Structures are given as C-alpha cells and as structure tokens.
TIBABA-168514 format. One line per field, with one value per atom (N, C-alpha, C): residue in three letters; atom name; x, y, z. Coordinates in Angstrom, 1 decimal, decimal comma, padded with zeros to 4 digits. Layout:
! TIBABA-168514
res = c(ALA ...)
atom = c(CA ...)
X = c(X ...)
Y = c(Y ...)
Z = c(Z ...)
! end
This chain:
! TIBABA-168514
res = c(MET MET MET THR THR THR LEU LEU LEU PHE PHE PHE GLU GLU GLU THR THR THR LEU LEU LEU LYS LYS LYS SER SER SER ARG ARG ARG CYS CYS CYS ALA ALA ALA ALA ALA ALA GLU GLU GLU TRP TRP TRP GLU GLU GLU ALA ALA ALA TYR TYR TYR THR THR THR ARG ARG ARG HIS HIS HIS ASP ASP ASP PHE PHE PHE VAL VAL VAL GLU GLU GLU GLN GLN GLN LEU LEU LEU GLY GLY GLY ALA ALA ALA GLY GLY GLY THR THR THR LEU LEU LEU PRO PRO PRO LEU LEU LEU PRO PRO PRO VAL VAL VAL PHE PHE PHE GLN GLN GLN ASP ASP ASP TYR TYR TYR LEU LEU LEU ILE ILE ILE GLN GLN GLN ASP ASP ASP PHE PHE PHE HIS HIS HIS PHE PHE PHE LEU LEU LEU VAL VAL VAL GLN GLN GLN PHE PHE PHE ALA ALA ALA ARG ARG ARG ALA ALA ALA ASN ASN ASN ALA ALA ALA LEU LEU LEU ALA ALA ALA THR THR THR TYR TYR TYR LYS LYS LYS SER SER SER ARG ARG ARG THR THR THR LEU LEU LEU ALA ALA ALA ASP ASP ASP LEU LEU LEU THR THR THR ALA ALA ALA ALA ALA ALA HIS HIS HIS ALA ALA ALA ALA ALA ALA THR THR THR GLY GLY GLY ALA ALA ALA ILE ILE ILE LEU LEU LEU ALA ALA ALA GLU GLU GLU THR THR THR GLU GLU GLU LEU LEU LEU HIS HIS HIS LEU LEU LEU GLY GLY GLY LEU LEU LEU THR THR THR GLU GLU GLU ARG ARG ARG TRP TRP TRP GLY GLY GLY ILE ILE ILE PRO PRO PRO ARG ARG ARG ALA ALA ALA GLU GLU GLU LEU LEU LEU GLU GLU GLU ALA ALA ALA ALA ALA ALA PRO PRO PRO GLU GLU GLU LYS LYS LYS GLN GLN GLN ALA ALA ALA THR THR THR VAL VAL VAL ALA ALA ALA TYR TYR TYR THR THR THR ARG ARG ARG TYR TYR TYR VAL VAL VAL LEU LEU LEU ASP ASP ASP ALA ALA ALA GLY GLY GLY MET MET MET VAL VAL VAL GLY GLY GLY THR THR THR VAL VAL VAL LEU LEU LEU ASP ASP ASP LEU LEU LEU SER SER SER VAL VAL VAL ALA ALA ALA LEU LEU LEU ALA ALA ALA PRO PRO PRO CYS CYS CYS THR THR THR ILE ILE ILE GLY GLY GLY TYR TYR TYR ALA ALA ALA GLU GLU GLU ILE ILE ILE GLY GLY GLY ALA ALA ALA ALA ALA ALA LEU LEU LEU ALA ALA ALA PRO PRO PRO ARG ARG ARG LEU LEU LEU SER SER SER ASP ASP ASP PRO PRO PRO ALA ALA ALA ALA ALA ALA HIS HIS HIS ASP ASP ASP ALA ALA ALA SER SER SER GLY GLY GLY GLU GLU GLU HIS HIS HIS PRO PRO PRO TYR TYR TYR ALA ALA ALA GLU GLU GLU TRP TRP TRP ILE ILE ILE SER SER SER GLU GLU GLU TYR TYR TYR SER SER SER GLY GLY GLY GLU GLU GLU ALA ALA ALA PHE PHE PHE THR THR THR ALA ALA ALA ALA ALA ALA SER SER SER HIS HIS HIS ALA ALA ALA ALA ALA ALA ILE ILE ILE ALA ALA ALA GLN GLN GLN LEU LEU LEU ASP ASP ASP ALA ALA ALA LEU LEU LEU SER SER SER VAL VAL VAL GLY GLY GLY GLY GLY GLY LEU LEU LEU SER SER SER ASP ASP ASP SER SER SER ARG ARG ARG LEU LEU LEU ASP ASP ASP GLU GLU GLU LEU LEU LEU THR THR THR GLU GLU GLU VAL VAL VAL PHE PHE PHE ARG ARG ARG THR THR THR ALA ALA ALA THR THR THR ARG ARG ARG LEU LEU LEU GLU GLU GLU ALA ALA ALA ASP ASP ASP PHE PHE PHE TRP TRP TRP GLN GLN GLN GLN GLN GLN ALA ALA ALA LEU LEU LEU ASP ASP ASP SER SER SER GLU GLU GLU GLN GLN GLN LEU LEU LEU ALA ALA ALA)
atom = c(N CA C N CA C N CA C N CA C N CA C N CA C N CA C N CA C N CA C N CA C N CA C N CA C N CA C N CA C N CA C N CA C N CA C N CA C N CA C N CA C N CA C N CA C N CA C N CA C N CA C N CA C N CA C N CA C N CA C N CA C N CA C N CA C N CA C N CA C N CA C N CA C N CA C N CA C N CA C N CA C N CA C N CA C N CA C N CA C N CA C N CA C N CA C N CA C N CA C N CA C N CA C N CA C N CA C N CA C N CA C N CA C N CA C N CA C N CA C N CA C N CA C N CA C N CA C N CA C N CA C N CA C N CA C N CA C N CA C N CA C N CA C N CA C N CA C N CA C N CA C N CA C N CA C N CA C N CA C N CA C N CA C N CA C N CA C N CA C N CA C N CA C N CA C N CA C N CA C N CA C N CA C N CA C N CA C N CA C N CA C N CA C N CA C N CA C N CA C N CA C N CA C N CA C N CA C N CA C N CA C N CA C N CA C N CA C N CA C N CA C N CA C N CA C N CA C N CA C N CA C N CA C N CA C N CA C N CA C N CA C N CA C N CA C N CA C N CA C N CA C N CA C N CA C N CA C N CA C N CA C N CA C N CA C N CA C N CA C N CA C N CA C N CA C N CA C N CA C N CA C N CA C N CA C N CA C N CA C N CA C N CA C N CA C N CA C N CA C N CA C N CA C N CA C N CA C N CA C N CA C N CA C N CA C N CA C N CA C N CA C N CA C N CA C N CA C N CA C N CA C N CA C N CA C N CA C N CA C N CA C N CA C N CA C N CA C N CA C N CA C N CA C N CA C N CA C N CA C N CA C N CA C N CA C N CA C N CA C N CA C N CA C N CA C N CA C N CA C N CA C N CA C N CA C N CA C N CA C N CA C N CA C N CA C N CA C N CA C N CA C N CA C N CA C N CA C N CA C N CA C N CA C N CA C N CA C N CA C N CA C N CA C N CA C N CA C N CA C N CA C N CA C N CA C N CA C N CA C N CA C N CA C N CA C N CA C N CA C N CA C N CA C N CA C)
X = c(-023,0 -021,9 -020,6 -019,1 -018,6 -017,7 -016,8 -016,2 -015,2 -014,9 -013,9 -015,1 -016,0 -016,8 -017,2 -017,2 -018,4 -017,0 -016,0 -014,7 -014,3 -014,1 -014,4 -015,5 -016,5 -017,9 -017,4 -017,2 -016,8 -015,7 -015,1 -013,7 -013,2 -014,8 -014,7 -013,8 -013,7 -012,9 -010,9 -010,7 -009,3 -009,4 -010,4 -010,2 -009,9 -010,9 -010,6 -009,3 -008,4 -007,1 -006,6 -006,1 -005,6 -005,5 -007,0 -006,5 -006,9 -007,0 -007,1 -006,0 -005,1 -003,7 -002,8 -002,4 -002,1 -000,9 -000,1 000,8 -000,1 -000,6 -002,2 -002,2 -002,8 -003,1 -002,1 -000,8 000,3 000,4 000,6 000,9 000,4 -001,3 -001,9 -002,1 -001,5 -001,9 -000,4 000,4 002,4 003,3 002,5 003,1 004,3 003,7 005,0 006,4 006,9 008,3 009,3 010,2 011,1 011,7 012,0 012,7 012,0 010,9 009,4 009,5 009,1 008,8 009,4 010,9 012,5 012,7 012,1 012,4 011,5 009,8 008,6 009,0 010,2 010,4 011,3 012,2 013,2 012,5 011,7 010,9 009,9 009,2 008,5 008,9 010,3 011,3 010,9 011,4 011,5 010,2 009,4 007,4 007,4 008,0 007,3 008,1 009,5 010,0 008,8 008,9 008,4 006,7 006,2 005,1 005,0 005,8 005,9 006,6 007,1 007,1 005,8 005,0 003,7 002,8 002,6 001,9 002,6 004,0 004,8 004,0 003,7 003,4 001,7 000,8 -000,4 -000,6 000,8 000,8 000,9 001,9 002,2 001,0 000,4 -001,3 -002,2 -002,2 -003,5 -003,8 -005,2 -005,6 -006,1 -006,3 -006,7 -005,9 -006,5 -005,8 -005,9 -007,6 -007,6 -007,2 -006,7 -006,5 -005,0 -004,2 -002,4 -002,4 -003,4 -003,0 -003,6 -004,5 -004,5 -003,0 -002,8 -001,7 -000,4 -000,3 000,7 000,5 -000,3 -000,6 -000,5 -001,0 -000,3 001,0 001,7 003,2 003,7 003,1 003,9 003,6 002,3 002,1 003,1 003,2 004,1 005,7 006,1 007,2 007,2 006,8 006,0 006,7 005,5 005,7 007,1 007,5 008,8 009,6 009,9 010,7 010,5 009,1 008,9 009,4 008,9 009,6 011,1 012,0 013,2 013,4 012,7 013,3 012,9 011,5 011,4 012,5 012,6 013,9 015,1 015,4 016,5 016,4 015,1 014,7 014,8 014,2 014,2 015,9 016,6 018,4 018,4 017,9 018,0 018,5 020,0 020,6 019,7 020,1 019,6 020,5 021,7 022,3 022,1 021,6 021,6 019,9 019,0 017,6 017,8 018,5 019,0 020,3 020,9 021,2 020,2 020,1 019,3 018,0 018,2 017,5 016,1 015,5 013,8 013,3 012,5 012,3 011,1 010,3 009,5 008,5 007,5 006,6 006,6 007,7 007,8 007,2 008,6 008,0 007,2 006,8 005,6 004,1 004,0 003,5 003,3 004,8 004,7 005,1 005,6 005,6 004,0 002,9 001,7 001,6 001,7 000,7 001,3 002,9 002,8 002,8 002,8 002,1 000,9 -000,5 -001,8 -001,3 -000,6 -000,7 -000,3 000,7 001,1 000,4 000,0 -001,3 -002,6 -003,0 -004,1 -004,4 -005,5 -005,6 -005,2 -005,0 -005,0 -005,8 -006,8 -008,1 -007,4 -007,1 -006,7 -005,6 -004,4 -003,6 -004,2 -004,7 -005,6 -005,8 -007,0 -007,6 -006,3 -005,9 -004,4 -003,2 -003,6 -002,8 -004,1 -004,8 -006,5 -005,8 -005,9 -005,5 -004,5 -003,2 -002,1 -002,7 -003,0 -003,2 -004,2 -005,6 -006,6 -007,0 -006,5 -006,1 -005,7 -004,1 -003,2 -004,3 -005,1 -005,8 -006,8 -007,5 -008,8 -008,0 -006,4 -005,6 -005,1 -005,0 -004,8 -005,6 -006,6 -008,0 -008,3 -008,3 -008,9 -008,0 -006,4 -005,8 -005,8 -005,6 -005,6 -006,2 -007,5 -007,7 -006,7 -006,2 -004,9 -004,1 -003,8 -002,5 -003,1 -004,7 -004,8 -005,1 -004,6 -004,9 -003,7 -003,9 -002,7 -001,9 -003,3 -002,5 -001,3 -001,9 -000,8 000,4 000,7 001,9 003,2 004,3 005,5 006,1 006,9 007,8 007,4 007,6 008,1 006,2 005,3 004,1 003,8 004,6 003,9 003,7 002,8 003,0 003,9 004,6 005,7 006,0 004,8 004,5 003,2 003,6 002,5 002,9 004,3 004,2 003,7 004,0 003,3 002,2 001,2 -000,4 -000,5 -000,1 -000,4 -000,4 001,0 001,2 000,2 -000,4 -001,1 -003,0 -002,8 -004,2 -004,1 -003,2 -003,4 -003,9 -004,6 -005,1 -004,6 -003,3 -002,7 -002,5 -002,4 -002,8 -004,2 -005,1 -006,7 -006,9 -006,3 -007,0 -006,6 -005,0 -004,8 -005,5 -006,2 -006,8 -008,6 -009,0 -010,4 -010,2 -008,9 -008,5 -008,5 -008,1 -008,2 -009,0 -009,9 -011,2 -012,1 -012,5 -012,9 -012,1 -011,0 -010,6 -010,6 -011,1 -011,8 -012,8 -014,0 -014,9 -014,7 -013,9 -014,1 -013,3 -012,4 -011,7 -013,0 -013,9 -015,3 -016,3 -016,5 -017,7 -018,8 -019,3 -020,3 -020,8 -020,3 -020,8 -019,7 -019,5 -018,7 -019,9 -019,4 -020,0 -019,9 -020,7 -020,4 -019,0 -018,9 -016,7 -016,0 -016,9 -015,3 -015,0 -016,1 -015,9 -015,9 -016,2 -015,5 -013,9 -013,5 -011,7 -011,4 -011,8 -011,5 -011,5 -012,6 -012,4 -011,4 -010,8 -009,8 -008,7 -007,9 -007,1 -006,9 -008,4 -008,4 -007,8 -008,9 -009,0 -007,4 -006,6 -005,3 -004,1 -004,3 -003,6 -003,6 -004,7 -005,1 -004,5 -004,7 -004,2 -002,6 -001,8 -000,8 000,0 -000,9 -000,9 -000,8 -001,6 -001,6 -000,4 000,5 001,5 002,9 002,5 003,6 003,8 002,3 002,3 003,1 002,6 002,7 004,7 005,0 006,7 007,7 006,9 007,2 007,6 006,3 006,0 007,2 007,3 008,1 009,1 009,8 011,2 011,8 011,2 011,1 011,7 011,2 011,2 012,5 013,0 014,3 015,2 014,7 016,1 017,2)
Y = c(129,0 129,8 128,7 128,8 127,7 128,4 127,7 127,5 129,4 129,4 129,9 131,7 131,7 132,9 132,9 132,6 132,4 133,2 133,2 133,4 134,8 134,9 136,0 137,2 136,9 137,6 138,2 137,1 137,8 138,6 138,6 139,6 139,8 141,2 141,5 142,9 143,4 144,4 144,2 143,4 142,8 142,5 141,9 141,4 142,7 143,5 144,8 145,8 145,8 145,8 145,4 144,1 143,5 143,3 143,2 142,9 144,4 145,4 146,5 147,7 147,0 147,8 148,8 149,9 150,7 150,1 149,1 148,7 148,0 147,0 146,7 147,6 148,8 150,0 149,9 150,7 151,6 150,6 149,0 148,2 148,3 148,0 148,3 149,3 150,3 151,4 151,7 151,3 150,8 152,0 152,5 153,6 153,4 152,0 151,5 151,4 152,4 152,2 151,2 151,0 150,0 149,1 149,9 149,7 149,1 149,5 148,9 147,6 147,6 146,2 144,9 145,5 144,7 144,4 145,0 144,3 143,6 143,8 142,9 141,5 141,7 140,3 139,4 140,2 139,2 139,0 139,2 139,0 137,8 138,5 136,8 135,6 135,8 134,6 133,6 134,1 133,7 133,1 134,1 133,9 132,4 132,2 131,3 130,0 130,3 129,2 128,6 129,2 129,2 128,8 128,6 128,3 126,9 126,5 125,3 124,3 124,6 123,6 123,8 125,1 124,5 123,7 123,7 123,0 121,6 121,0 119,4 119,3 120,9 119,8 119,5 120,4 119,8 118,3 117,9 116,2 115,4 115,7 114,7 114,7 115,9 116,1 115,3 114,7 114,6 113,0 112,7 111,0 110,8 111,3 110,6 110,5 109,5 109,8 111,0 111,2 112,5 114,2 114,2 114,9 114,8 113,6 113,9 114,3 113,9 113,8 115,8 116,0 117,7 118,5 117,9 118,3 118,4 117,3 116,8 118,2 118,3 119,2 120,2 121,3 122,5 123,0 121,6 121,7 122,1 121,5 121,2 122,6 122,7 124,2 125,8 125,4 126,5 126,7 124,9 124,9 125,6 125,3 125,6 127,3 127,9 129,6 130,0 129,3 129,5 129,8 129,0 128,9 129,4 130,2 131,2 132,5 132,6 133,8 133,9 133,1 132,9 133,8 133,1 134,1 135,0 135,3 136,9 137,6 137,3 138,4 138,8 137,5 137,2 138,7 138,3 139,6 141,4 141,3 142,0 143,0 142,1 142,5 141,9 140,9 140,3 139,0 138,3 137,3 136,5 135,2 134,1 134,2 134,5 134,5 135,8 137,0 138,0 137,6 136,7 136,5 135,5 134,6 133,6 134,3 135,6 136,0 137,0 137,5 138,8 138,4 138,7 138,2 138,5 137,5 137,6 138,9 139,8 140,9 140,4 141,4 141,2 140,3 141,5 140,9 139,5 138,9 138,0 136,9 136,9 135,9 135,9 136,8 137,0 136,3 136,3 135,4 134,2 133,8 132,3 131,2 131,9 131,2 131,1 132,0 131,8 131,0 130,9 129,4 128,3 128,2 127,0 126,8 127,7 127,2 126,6 127,3 127,3 125,8 125,0 123,7 122,9 123,6 122,5 121,7 123,2 122,7 122,7 122,7 122,6 121,6 121,3 120,4 120,7 120,0 120,4 121,2 121,3 122,5 123,7 124,2 125,2 125,7 124,8 124,7 125,7 125,1 125,1 126,8 127,5 128,4 129,6 129,3 130,0 130,2 129,4 129,6 130,0 130,0 130,9 132,0 133,5 134,9 134,6 133,7 134,1 133,2 131,7 130,8 131,8 132,0 132,2 134,0 134,6 135,8 136,7 135,7 136,3 136,0 135,2 135,1 136,2 136,2 137,3 138,9 139,0 140,2 140,4 139,2 138,9 139,3 138,7 139,2 140,5 141,1 142,5 143,4 143,0 143,8 143,5 142,5 142,4 142,8 143,7 144,4 145,7 146,2 147,4 147,5 145,8 145,7 146,1 146,6 147,1 148,6 149,2 150,4 151,4 152,8 153,4 153,5 154,3 155,2 154,2 153,2 152,3 151,8 152,1 152,0 152,9 152,3 153,6 153,7 154,1 154,9 154,0 153,2 151,9 151,4 152,3 151,5 150,3 149,9 148,5 148,3 147,8 148,0 147,3 148,1 147,9 146,6 146,2 144,8 143,5 143,9 143,1 141,0 141,2 139,8 139,2 140,2 139,9 139,4 140,2 140,4 139,1 139,2 138,1 136,5 136,9 135,2 135,1 135,7 135,7 135,8 136,5 136,2 135,1 133,6 133,3 131,9 130,8 129,6 128,9 128,9 128,0 128,1 129,5 130,2 130,4 130,7 130,5 129,4 128,3 126,7 126,5 127,0 126,5 126,9 128,4 129,2 127,9 127,8 127,2 125,3 125,2 124,0 123,9 124,9 125,2 125,5 126,3 126,6 125,0 124,4 123,3 122,3 122,2 122,0 122,4 123,3 123,8 123,4 123,2 122,3 120,8 120,4 119,3 118,9 119,4 118,9 119,4 120,6 120,9 119,9 118,9 118,5 117,8 118,1 117,4 118,4 120,0 120,6 121,6 122,6 122,9 123,5 123,5 123,9 125,7 126,2 127,7 127,8 127,1 127,3 127,4 126,3 125,8 126,6 127,2 128,4 129,8 130,0 131,0 130,8 129,7 129,6 129,9 129,2 129,0 130,7 131,3 133,2 133,8 133,4 134,5 133,4 132,6 131,5 132,8 133,3 133,2 134,9 135,6 137,0 137,5 136,7 136,8 136,8 135,7 135,6 136,9 136,8 137,9 139,0 140,1 140,7 140,7 140,1 139,7 139,8 139,4 139,7 141,1 142,1 143,7 143,7 143,5 144,1 143,7 142,5 141,9 142,9 143,6 144,4 146,4 146,2 147,6 147,9 146,5 146,4 146,9 146,2 146,4 148,1 148,5 150,1 150,9 150,9 151,0 150,7 150,1 150,2 150,9 152,3 152,8 153,8 154,3 155,3 155,2 153,7 153,3 153,3 153,3 153,6 154,8)
Z = c(-048,2 -048,4 -048,4 -049,0 -048,6 -047,2 -046,4 -045,1 -045,5 -046,9 -047,1 -047,4 -047,8 -048,3 -046,2 -045,9 -044,2 -043,7 -043,2 -043,1 -043,3 -044,7 -045,5 -044,7 -044,9 -044,7 -043,0 -041,9 -040,6 -040,1 -041,4 -041,2 -042,3 -042,8 -043,9 -042,9 -042,4 -041,9 -042,3 -041,9 -042,3 -043,9 -044,1 -045,8 -046,7 -046,3 -047,0 -046,9 -045,8 -045,5 -046,2 -046,6 -046,8 -048,3 -048,7 -050,5 -051,0 -049,9 -051,0 -050,1 -049,7 -049,1 -049,9 -049,7 -050,4 -051,4 -051,0 -051,8 -052,6 -052,7 -053,8 -054,7 -054,0 -055,1 -055,8 -055,4 -056,1 -057,4 -056,7 -057,7 -058,8 -058,4 -059,7 -060,3 -060,0 -060,5 -061,2 -061,0 -061,7 -061,2 -059,5 -059,3 -057,7 -058,0 -056,7 -056,9 -055,9 -056,0 -056,3 -057,5 -057,9 -056,2 -055,1 -054,4 -053,0 -053,1 -052,6 -053,3 -054,3 -054,7 -054,6 -054,8 -054,5 -053,4 -052,2 -050,7 -050,5 -051,4 -051,1 -051,7 -052,9 -053,5 -052,7 -052,1 -050,9 -050,0 -049,2 -048,1 -048,5 -049,6 -050,1 -050,8 -051,0 -051,2 -050,1 -048,7 -047,7 -047,2 -047,3 -046,9 -047,5 -048,9 -049,9 -049,3 -048,6 -048,2 -047,1 -046,4 -044,9 -045,5 -046,5 -046,8 -047,3 -048,0 -048,7 -047,0 -046,2 -045,0 -044,0 -044,9 -043,7 -044,6 -046,0 -046,4 -047,0 -046,6 -046,0 -044,8 -043,7 -042,2 -042,3 -043,5 -044,0 -044,4 -044,8 -045,6 -044,5 -043,5 -042,4 -041,2 -041,3 -040,4 -040,7 -042,2 -043,1 -042,5 -042,5 -042,4 -042,8 -044,4 -045,4 -046,6 -047,7 -049,0 -049,4 -049,3 -050,4 -049,6 -048,6 -047,6 -047,9 -048,1 -048,3 -049,9 -050,9 -052,2 -052,4 -051,5 -051,5 -050,9 -049,5 -049,4 -049,8 -051,1 -051,5 -052,8 -053,4 -054,7 -054,4 -053,0 -052,4 -052,2 -051,7 -051,7 -053,0 -053,6 -055,3 -055,8 -055,5 -056,2 -055,9 -054,2 -053,8 -054,3 -054,4 -055,2 -056,5 -057,2 -058,3 -058,8 -057,5 -057,4 -056,8 -056,0 -055,8 -057,0 -058,2 -059,3 -059,9 -060,1 -060,8 -059,8 -059,0 -058,0 -058,4 -058,0 -058,6 -060,2 -060,4 -062,3 -062,3 -061,7 -061,5 -060,7 -059,2 -058,9 -059,8 -060,3 -061,0 -062,3 -062,8 -063,9 -063,2 -062,3 -061,5 -060,8 -060,8 -060,2 -059,1 -058,7 -057,1 -057,7 -057,4 -058,2 -056,3 -056,6 -055,9 -054,3 -054,6 -053,7 -051,9 -053,4 -052,6 -051,7 -052,1 -051,7 -050,6 -050,4 -049,6 -048,3 -048,8 -047,4 -046,7 -047,2 -047,0 -046,0 -044,3 -043,1 -043,7 -043,1 -042,6 -041,6 -041,9 -041,3 -040,4 -039,4 -038,2 -038,9 -040,0 -040,6 -041,0 -041,8 -042,3 -041,2 -040,4 -039,3 -038,1 -038,3 -037,5 -038,2 -039,7 -039,9 -040,3 -040,9 -041,6 -040,3 -039,0 -038,0 -037,7 -036,9 -036,4 -037,5 -038,8 -039,5 -039,2 -039,1 -038,7 -037,6 -036,4 -035,1 -035,4 -035,9 -036,2 -036,9 -037,0 -037,5 -036,7 -036,2 -034,9 -033,5 -033,1 -031,8 -032,6 -033,9 -033,7 -035,0 -035,8 -036,8 -038,2 -039,3 -040,8 -041,2 -040,7 -041,1 -040,1 -039,6 -038,3 -039,8 -040,2 -041,1 -042,1 -042,6 -043,9 -043,6 -042,8 -042,6 -042,7 -041,7 -041,9 -043,3 -044,0 -045,7 -046,5 -046,1 -046,9 -047,4 -046,0 -046,8 -048,1 -047,9 -048,9 -049,8 -050,4 -051,0 -052,1 -051,6 -051,7 -052,2 -051,3 -051,6 -052,8 -052,9 -054,0 -055,6 -055,5 -056,3 -056,8 -055,6 -055,8 -056,0 -055,8 -055,6 -056,8 -057,7 -058,8 -060,3 -059,6 -060,5 -060,5 -059,7 -059,7 -060,0 -060,2 -060,8 -062,0 -062,9 -063,9 -065,2 -064,6 -066,0 -066,1 -064,8 -064,8 -066,0 -066,3 -067,4 -068,9 -068,9 -070,3 -070,3 -068,8 -068,6 -069,3 -069,7 -070,3 -069,2 -068,2 -067,3 -066,4 -066,1 -065,4 -066,3 -067,4 -068,0 -067,8 -068,1 -067,6 -068,7 -069,5 -070,4 -071,9 -071,4 -072,5 -072,9 -072,7 -072,6 -072,1 -071,1 -070,7 -068,9 -068,6 -067,3 -066,6 -065,5 -064,6 -064,0 -063,6 -062,5 -063,3 -064,4 -065,4 -065,4 -065,0 -064,8 -063,3 -062,6 -061,1 -061,5 -061,5 -062,0 -062,6 -064,1 -064,9 -064,0 -063,3 -062,4 -061,6 -060,4 -059,6 -060,1 -061,6 -062,3 -063,1 -063,3 -064,2 -063,9 -064,8 -064,8 -063,5 -063,4 -062,3 -060,9 -061,0 -059,5 -059,0 -060,1 -060,1 -059,7 -060,3 -060,1 -058,6 -058,3 -056,6 -055,9 -056,2 -055,7 -055,2 -055,8 -056,3 -055,1 -055,8 -055,0 -053,4 -052,8 -051,6 -050,6 -051,6 -051,2 -051,3 -052,2 -052,3 -050,8 -050,7 -049,3 -047,8 -047,6 -046,5 -046,1 -047,5 -047,3 -046,8 -047,6 -047,5 -046,2 -045,7 -044,2 -042,8 -043,5 -042,3 -042,8 -043,2 -044,0 -042,6 -042,9 -041,3 -040,4 -040,7 -040,1 -039,1 -038,7 -037,7 -036,2 -035,2 -033,7 -034,2 -033,4 -033,1 -032,7 -031,7 -030,9 -032,0 -032,7 -033,9 -034,9 -035,0 -036,1 -035,9 -034,2 -033,5 -033,8 -033,8 -033,2 -034,5 -035,6 -036,8 -037,5 -037,0 -037,4 -037,2 -035,7 -034,7 -035,9 -036,3 -037,1 -038,5 -039,0 -040,1 -040,3 -039,5 -039,3 -038,7 -037,8 -037,3 -038,6 -039,7 -040,7 -041,3 -041,9 -043,1 -042,5 -041,1 -040,2 -040,6 -040,6 -040,4 -042,1 -042,8 -044,3 -045,0 -044,3 -044,8 -043,4 -043,1 -041,8 -043,0 -043,4 -044,7 -045,9 -046,5 -047,4 -047,0 -045,6 -044,9 -044,8 -044,4 -044,3 -045,6 -046,4 -047,8 -047,9 -047,5 -048,1 -046,9 -045,6 -044,4 -045,3 -046,1 -046,4 -046,8 -048,0 -048,5 -047,7 -046,4 -045,5 -043,9 -044,7 -043,6 -044,9 -045,7 -046,8 -046,7)
! end
C-alpha cells in the first residue's frame, strides 16, 4: 500500500466522518442551503491562503531538488485553486473585498495553524501528511460526488445541479492530478521505510488533520443555526 492508503486505513473512522460528513452529503444531493455554502466559501478562501503558506513552508524545508520541485508545484496548484475560488465566490455573490474582510472562524484557524505548526516543528513529511486530508481528500470527495451531477433528483428548478461548478472543480483532471502527485510525494518522502514509532507519529498527525477537516465542514453547517 501507499503511505496514504496506510494512514487512511489506520484512521478509517475519522476519514469516513470527514468524507461522508453531512455537509458533503447535502452538497452532493443539492440540498445544502445556499447561506451555508456561502459561509463555507468565505472560510475556504482563508483556508486556501493559509495552505499556500504551508506549501511555501514545504518548499523552504525541502532538502533535495526533487522535493523542492514537488513543493513548488503544490504551491502553484494551491494558488491556481485560489484564483478559481475567487471566480466561484464572485459568481455566488461574494465580492473579493468581502472575502478578505471576513474574519477567520475558529475551525478555520484550528486546522490551518495546526498544519503550519506540524511543518514548523516537524519535517517536510510531517507537513505533507498534515496537508494530505485536504489535497487528497477533496479529490476523493469530488470523484464520489461527480455522478450526482447527472442525477435529476439532485437538480434544482433550472434542471441543473446547484453546486455543479464546485463538484466539477474537485473531480476534474487538474485536482485529480494534484492528488495523485501528493500521494506519490508521500511515498517519495518516506522511501526506505518508516519505523513503527515514526508511523505512529504520522498517523496521529493524519488523524488530527482529518478530524479538523470534519470540524471545518461542521462549522459551515453550524452557521445556519447562528444566523
């Protein structure tokens, strides 16, 4: 198995809670309330900015040309995703000024700063493992939701899926390729094998990051109750 598959199997319950979260299920079914999705989009903008910083940190902490190149490519992919996100949020009625002015919420801060801390105190492998639930998990979620785009039960009054653009982005070729690259990079960084204690350390990093991803979905759902 790849290192990612090993970590995922060790954290199966947390991974299921993240990738099958009620936010994801409602989004796929087309029933997610628009204000909840808009709240998510605003926080995801901050999320992406911090993840760009985390990938830049991976570039700094890399020690080989191959690792530098991989980290640089990942940073570029996150910045490209951020530009796509800006277009998406504007089409959903959220101007850039509003995005930048909105404060980061607790779950946003908790996850993104955890990732940065994992990178600061650990190696580039620790950082890559902390990033994996986002980089790889979103592609898995996008692929799982893609069939819903052709499901009439998930369409709105216009006959289209209300969140087709989001699903198409994360099930598309570019994000799928970035996910595959992240999986390969985890294996490259762990070449030669890992001791049992080291694998246990990385498992806890992965488990925590995955749990914080689920909290990020829940934060958006909770916003409807607080409105």
